[in-house]
N, C-alpha and C positions, 0 to 999 in steps of 0.2 A: 731468491736469496741474494743478498748483497753483503759482501765482505770486503774488508780492506786491511792491509798491513798498516797498523797505526804507528808503531814506533820501531826503530832499529836501535839496539843498545850499543853504545860506543864506550868502551872502557877507557877511562882517563885517570891521570895521576891526581888531579886537583880540580874541584868543581869551579872555583872562581877563575883559575887560569884558563880552563876550557871555555867558560862563558865569555870571558874577555876575547879570546881568539875568535870564536864563532860569531860574536856580535860585532866586533870591530874590524876584523880582517876579512871575514866572509859576508858581513852585512846581514847575518841571520837575525831573527827575532827571538828573544827569550819569551817563551810561552808560559813556562811554569818553573818555579823554584820553591818547592815546598819541603819543609823539614818533616821527616817521618819519625816521630819519637820512638815508636815500638821497634823500629829497625835501626835507629841511630844513623840515618842516612838522609840524603836529600833526593828529591824527585825533580830532576832538572831536564827540561824539554826545550829544544831549539828547533827552528825551522827556517828555510829560506823565506825571504819576503814574498808575500802574496801567494804562498804555496797552499794548496788544498790537499797535498799528498802526505806521504809518510813523514813523520818527524823523527828527530834524533833524541834519544834518551841518553844524556851524559851520565854514565854510571861510574862512580869512583871505585877503583880496584880496592877490594877489601880483604884479599887473601894473597899469599905469595904466588899462587897459580895464576890468579887474575892479573897481578902485576906483570907477569911475563908476557901478557898479551897486549899491553899498552903499546900502541904504535905498530903492532904487527898482527892485527886482527884477521887478516886474510893471507897470512903466510907470504907476504911480499907482492901479492897481486893487487890490482886495483880493487878497492873495497867498496867505495861508494861512487855514485854517478850524479853529478850536479848538472841538471839540464837547465838551459837558459833560452830565452827568446832573442838574445843579442850576444853572441859569443864574444866579439871583440870589445864591446862595452865592458863586459864583466872581466874579461882577461886583463884589460888595461887597468881597471880599478884594483883587481887582486894583485897584479904585478906592482903597482904603485904602493900598495899596503904591505909589501914585503912577502907575499906568498911565493914559495919556492916552486917553480915549475921544473919538473925533471924530464918532461918531453914537451918540446915546443909545439905550437899549433900546427895542425895538418888538416888538409881536406881529404875526406874519405867518401865513399859512396853513401854512407849513412849520415854524414854531416861533418862538422868542424869540431875538432877535439884537441885537448892538451891535457897532460897529466901533471897534477900538483900534489904536494905533501901537506898534510895538516900539521899542527904543532907537535904531534908525537911521531910523525913519520908515516902514518897511514897514507896510502895512495888513493887519489880521487881522479876521476875524469871530469873535466869541465866540458860539456858537450852541447852543441846546438844541432839538433837533428835536421837533416835535409827535408824539404817539403814532401818528398815521396816516402819518407820513413813513417811507419805506423805511429810512432811516438810523437811525431811533430804536431799532431792535433792537440796534444796536451798543453801546448804553449801558444795557442792562438787566442 
């Protein structure tokens, strides 16, 4: 058996605003933007460049309950983890593009990490795993 988590839904205020942020600030690739007539919504999928892993489904909040979760999908915890093969290359590019880092880079046993906010305030880790970490093989 082979299974993968294909998408993670990220609740957003506006499709185009979210697409612009992820493609210009984080350098993600827009994989799909399809209007779904029967549900009157768009199916918008983005992914880090050259990624073969899970993608992000940008899902516009459509109810007051969903609107309450925009920017706080994990209750103030780090929600998503952006792995990289070159931490300082990506950190510098993101910083230059105006990404707000709320925890500066630090070296840990598992790798190099910093915490940043997306356009709505969700927290992300930017992380490069150390060579000894099991996840490091995914970036070679």
